[in-house]
N, C-alpha and C positions, 0 to 999 in steps of 0.2 A: 361727750361723756361715754356714749356707746363705743365710739372708736377707741378711746383709751382703754375701756374694759376689754375690748376684743384683742388689743395688742398685749395686754397683761395676760390674758388667757393663753394666747399663742406663745408668749415668752415662757410661761410656766410649763407649757407642754414641751417646749423645745429644750430649755435649759437643763432639765434633769438628764436628758440624753447626752448633751454636750459634757455635763459635769461627770457623768458616769464614764464616758470615754476618756476624759482627762484623768480621772482617778486610775483607770486601768493603765493608761500610758505612764502615769507617774510610778505605779507599782512595778511595771516592767523595767523601766529605765533605772529605777532605784536599785533593782537587783544587780544589774550590770555595773552600776556605779559602786555598789558595795564590794563587788569582786574586782574593782579596778580594771574593768574591761571596756569602759567607754569614757572618753574625755571629749567634750564638745557641746553643741547646742542643737536642740530639736524644736522645730516649729511646725504645727499642724493647723491648717485653716479649712473651714467648710463654708462655701458660699460667701467668701470674702471676709469672714470673721475668724480671728485667731481663737482656737479652742484649747490649744496647748502650746506653751513655750517655756522651756526649762533648760538649764545649763548644768554641766557636770565636769568634774575633773579640774585640771589646772591650766591656766593660760601661761603661767610661768612656774615651771616645776621647782627650780632651786629656791625661789622666793615663796613658794606655796601660795601663790595668788590664784584664786579660783576663777574659772570661767564664769562669765555672766552673759545675759542675753545681748549685751553690747560687744561681746568679743569679736575681734576681727580675725578672719581666717582667709588663707589663700584658697581660692576655689578652682584653680587650675583649669581643666577643660570646660567647666561651666562657662568660662569666658567665651567659648565659641558661640553661644547664643547671643551674646552682645555683639560680637563681630558680624554674625549673620544678620542681625537686626539692622545694623547700620548699612550693610550692603543692600538689603531689601528696601530700606528707606531711600537710599540714593537712587534706586530704580524707580521708586514712586515719584521722585523729584525729576526724573528724566535725565539724570546725570550719568547713568550707566544702564546696561541691561545685563541680566544674568546669562543671556545668550552671547554676550561679548566674548570674543576669542582672547585667550591669553596673549596672543601675538599683538593685539591692539596696544597692550601696555608694556610688553617685553618682546619687541620684534625679532630678537635673535634667539629666543628660547626655543630649543629643539621641539618640533611638532606642536609649537604653540598655537598654530592655526587649527588644531583639532581638539584643543582643550578649552572649555568654556568656564565662566565664573561659576555656573551651576555645578559643573563637575568638581570644582574646588570646594564648594559649599557641602556637597553631598559625598565627598571622598570617593569619587569615581574618575578622577583625573589620571590615575596610573602613576602619578609622581610619588616616589618612595617616601616613606615616613622616616626621614633621616634628619634630625634636628639637634644633633649634639651641640651643646652650648658653645664649644670652641668655634664652631662653624656658623654661628648665628649672631655674631657680635654686632653686625650692621647689615643693611640691605645689600650693599655691593658684595660683601664676603659671602653671604648666604646664597644670593642668586647665582653667583659664579660657581659655588659649590654644588647646588642642587641641579643646575643646568647641565652639569657634567655627568649626572647620574642617568642611566637608561630608565625609561618608563617600565613599570612592573607589568603593564598590560595596555592594550589600546584604550584610549579614553572613552568612557561611557559604557564599556563592555563588562566591567567587574566592579566590585566594591572592596576597598581596602583603606582602613583608617589611616589618615595622613595629616599629621601636624604641619608638615611642609606646606600643604595647600593653604592652611590658615595663616601661616607666615606670609605667603604671597598675597592673600586677601587683605592683610593688614597694610601691606605696601601699596596695593591698589587703592585702598581707602585714602591713603596719603596723597597719591597721585591725583585722585578725582577731587578731593576736598581742598587740597593745598595746605592741609593741617596734618601734624603728626597724628598717627593712629590714636594715641591716648587722648589727644585733644578732641578728636572727632567723636570718640565714645562719650566724652564729657559733654560736648555741645549738643549731641543728638539724643542722649539718654539720661545721663546723670544729672545735669543741671536742670533741664525741663521738669524732671520728675522729683526734684529735690532729694535725690539719692546721695546723701552727704557723707556716708561712711564706707564708700567703695572707691577703689582706684587702682593705681599701679605703683611700681617701685616699693614693694613691701619691705625690702631690706632697710630702707631709710625711714620707715614709719616709726614715730616716737610716741604715738597715742598709748595711753596707759592700758587700753583695752586690747592691745595687740596680743594675740595668742601665738606663742612660739610653737613651731612644729617639731615633734619628737619621734625618734626611732623607738625609744622606750620611755615610758612615763609611768611612774608609780608615786605613792606618797613620800617615799624616802630616797628615790634616786631617779635620774633621767639622763638622756643624752640627746642633744639636738640633732635633727636630721640635716641632710645636705642643704645648704643655702646657696643658690646659684649666684655667681659673680655678677651676671647681667640680669636684666628683667626678663628672664627666660621663663616660659616659652612664648613671649610676645603675644600676638593676636590669637594664638592657639591655647593660651592658658596662663597669662601673667597677672590676672586680676585678683584682688582680695575684696571681701565683702562681709556683711553681717546677715543673719537670717532675716531680719526685718527689712533691710535694704533689698534683699533678693525677693522678698514677698512684695515689696512695692513694685519691683520690675514685673513680677507675675501679674499683679493686678492691672498694671498699665497695659500689658499685652492683652490680657483678657478683655479689657474694656476699650480696646482699639485706640488708646491714647498715643501710641507710637506708630503702629502699622494699621492699615486698613484691613477689614475682615478678609477680603479676597487674597490679600498678601499673606496674612497669617495662615489662612487655609492652605496656601501653597507651601509655606514653611513647614506645616505639620502633615504634609502629604508625602508618603514614602517615595523616594526617588531611586529607582532601580531596585534597591533592597527594601524589604518591608519594615526594617527596624530603624531606618534613618531617613530624614527629610532634608531640608535645607538648613543645616546647623542645629537640628533638633533630633534627639533620639526618640523613637516611637516604639511603644510596646502595648500589650493588652493586659489588663487586670480585671478578672471577673467579667470578661467579655466587653470591657470598656477601654476606650483609647486613652493612653497615658503618654504625655509629651513633656520633654524637659531635657536636661543634660547632666550627666555625672561629671565629676572631676576628681583627679587624684594625682599626687606627686609626693616628693619626699616630705613626710611629716604631716600631710593633710589629706582629708577625704571630703568631698562635697557631693551631695545628692539633692537634686531639685527636680520636681516634676509636678504636673497638674493632671488630674483625671478629669477630662473635659466634660463628660456627661454629668458627673456629680459635683463638679466644681470643688474638688478636694485638692489642696496643695500641701505637699510634704517637702520640707527642707531640713536636711541634716548636714551639719558641718562638724568635722572632727580635726583635732590637732595631734593625733597620735597614730602612727602606722599600725599599731596593734589593737586599736579600738575595734570592737565587734560591730562596726557599722552595717556591714552587709548581712549580718545575722539578725540584727535588731529590726531592720526595715520590714522584712516580711511579717514579723510579729506585729508591728505597728499597723500594717495594712489589714491584718486579720482582726485587730481590735476595731478599726474603722468600719469594717464590713461585718461585724458581729460573727466572725468565724472562730473556730477553736484555736487556741494558742497556749503555749506553755511558758511559764516563768521558771527557769531552772533554779533549783535549790542549790545553795552554796555549801559544799562539803568543808568541814573543818579539818585542817591537816596541820600537824606540827612541822617545824623546819626540818627535822631529821627524816620524816616520811617523804617530804618533798625532795630532799637531797638524794634520797635513794633512787629517784627516778632518772637522775642525770646519766648521760652516757650516749654512746653511738650504737644504734641498733641497725643491723644490716640484713636486707632481704636477699642479698646476692646480686640483685639487679640495681638496687638503690640503697641509700643510707638515710636513716632518720637521726637527726641530732636533737637532743633534749637538754635544755639548760634551765636552771631555776634561779630567778633573780627577784629578790624582795617579795617572795611568796607567789610569784607568777611562774607558771610552767610555760617555757617558750619552746615550740616545736618547729622544726624545719626539715623538709625533705630536700635532698640534694637537687639543686637546680631550681628550687622554688623559694619564694619569700617566706619569712618567718611568720608565725602566728602565735597568739597567746591563748592557752587552753582554759576553758571554764571547768572548774573542779566539781564533779558530780558525786564522786566517792574518793576513797584513798587510792583507788586504782583505775577509776573510770573518769575520763575527761571528754569534753566535746566542744565543737564549734557550734553545732546545732544538733537536733535529734537525728539527723541523717549523716552526720560527719563526726564519728566517735573514735576515741583513742583508749584502748584497753591494755594496761600494763599487767603482766603476770609474773609472780615471783616463783623462784625455784623452791626446793624443799627446805632450804636454809632461810628463806624469806627475802633473799636478794632478788631484785627485779631482773628477770632473765629475758623477757620478750615483750614486744609491743605490737599489737594488732590494730591497724587503722582501717576503719570502714568508711569509704568515700561516698559522696552523695550519689554517684552513679551506680552504687551497689557493689563496686569492686572492693576487694579486700587484700591488704598486704600485711604480712607478718615479718617483723624483723627480730633477729636474735642479738642480744647485747654482745658486742665484740671488744669494746675498749671505752675508756673514759677520756683518753687523750686525743686531742684533735691534731690534724696534720696541716700545719701552716707552711706556706712558702711565699716566694716573691716571683713576680712576673713583670715583664716590660722590656722595652728596647734597651734598658740599661743592664739587663740580665743576660746570661748566656743563651737562654731559650727564646728571647724576643717575646713579642706579644702573642705569637701564634703557637709557641711551644708549650711544654709543660712547666709547672712550677719548679723553681729551684728550691728544694725543701730546706726549711730552717731546722736547726738542731734543737733538742729539748733539754733544758737544764734538769739534771737528775735530782737535784734537791728541791727544785721548784718547777713542777711539770707544766705550769701555766706561763713559763718564761721561755721564749723562743729566740734563737740567736744565730748569727754567723760572725766569726771573727776573721779579720784580715782577708776579706773577700773582695775580689776584683769586680767593680762595677764600671760600666761605660757611661759616658755622658749621655743623658737621656732621661727617661722616666720609669717609674715602677709603681706597682701596687702590691699589697699583701693579699693573698688569696688562700681560701680554705680548700685543701684537697683538690686542686685543679678545677674548682667550681666557680664559674662567673656569677652564680647565684648568690655568692657571699664573698665580697671583696671589700677591702678597706682602703680609703684614700684620705685626702686632706679636705676639711671643710673650707669655706671661703675665707676664713681668718688665717689660713696657712699654718695653723697650729694644732687644732683639735682634729680628732679622727672621726670619720663618719662612713657609713655604708655607701658604696657606689659613688664615691666622691672624686675629687680631683687627684691627679697623679702626684706622687712624691717626686720632686725634681732632683736629679743628680747633676751637679754643675760641671763635673769633669771626670775623666777617666782616672781611677785611683783605687787604692785598697781601702775598704770600709769595714767598720764594725756595725752590725745591724742587730737591733733588739726589738722584739715585739712582746709587750707585757700584756697578757690576757687574764691576769688575776682578777680584774673586774671586767667581765665580758661585755658590759654595757658601755664602759668608758676605757677602751684600749689605750695604752700608752706606747710610744715608739721612740726609737733613737736611731739615726743614721749619721754616723760620724766617721771622719777619716781615721784610719788606724794609726796609732802611735807606736812606732817600732822601736 
């Protein structure tokens, strides 16, 4: 009886703290959800117990199906921890050594006798990070492609993040185990731990909980992000999972159910650089060691780590490129450590006020592009990805307290300038110059080739969001649509060969001929196009 009473006293003392933190987390995430600034799932655990788990936004935008705690997300580079775990397990079994030379597995790889498996795990091999999906369709194609590339530096001398190294690790796992990489992950990790909602080949997954990845996602409109044609990027980032499955993986590592303590210590020890071990990112928070791995790719963001000393695990998965994942996480950490944090208040704005913000603002050295879609203000600096701004007032927006966007009207009330204050303290002010974007085409099917400047499209005078070229000569080859000579914003074909997506596959031109080309940007989230032979 005394034991039971003692347990009840302890629980009553602990649970209010957990419930208070959970309440704060709920309030924080509800604010971002209300502003349509986060779509995904968050799990927080302390000492092996889940204290918060909640989902927001949509797993299927067009059908308005909400995310749940069972939603399946691509986790991209978080896959690297699974790859590294199997490599280290194979070392425990005596089937390989992380000191093995690459030449043991690929005798003809240039300088393979100076590159170790540890170098591949720790991104210190010097092998360039070049894993374009067209060159990674299979082992033979990729190894021939990457072996022809010169090393960026002497192995072991510098650090440079390289997905290429993890492709090679996946192939080494296959050579050592005699099983495909994916099967090895299943047999060494997924099946023994009963991790049942994690795997590969996400394109073929039909589970109702599948969360589609979006470039843009709001209650009323959406556009899917690029879907790779192959299970790219293989051992560097092809997996999908759920927050609870990733938490199972975390607990298994923590309790040495997969790897021995000395092996895990090695995995979490910095290798050359203080921020990366053997397949694990390493950082400090409040003077305490944090280990795990981020992931990110078209339509998805994954964040997983554990604070070793306090046994705190944080897992965040998102299925929208514009989710404020990186902004939310520091606030979650402040809640967990009872530090000050702010929940931004949402300013109410009518559609016309928002529309007045649109345009191109130029600093002289760079341009700021501002577009409004379904109540969201989308900002992009030339050469950088887009982001969705949180409305603080009718003229002030932010990503966080240290990254703000201040619009200023002229004497007539028309927005005339935009001042951006960056996290590093720098400030840039742009003056509004136009509302019309400059679209063009680029590629080996065009006169300028891939290395030249865009061939500019003409603007329809009656419809300024319609761009075209008539009776224009294209060569056999490929092309993309590009905004103002900026590779930071280019349009291609998704893997269905029909819909348009950012940074997607080339538009193929079957033969030399005259073509009529149309790019319709009347809906900036769902561009439409037409490339047809001219009818003379």
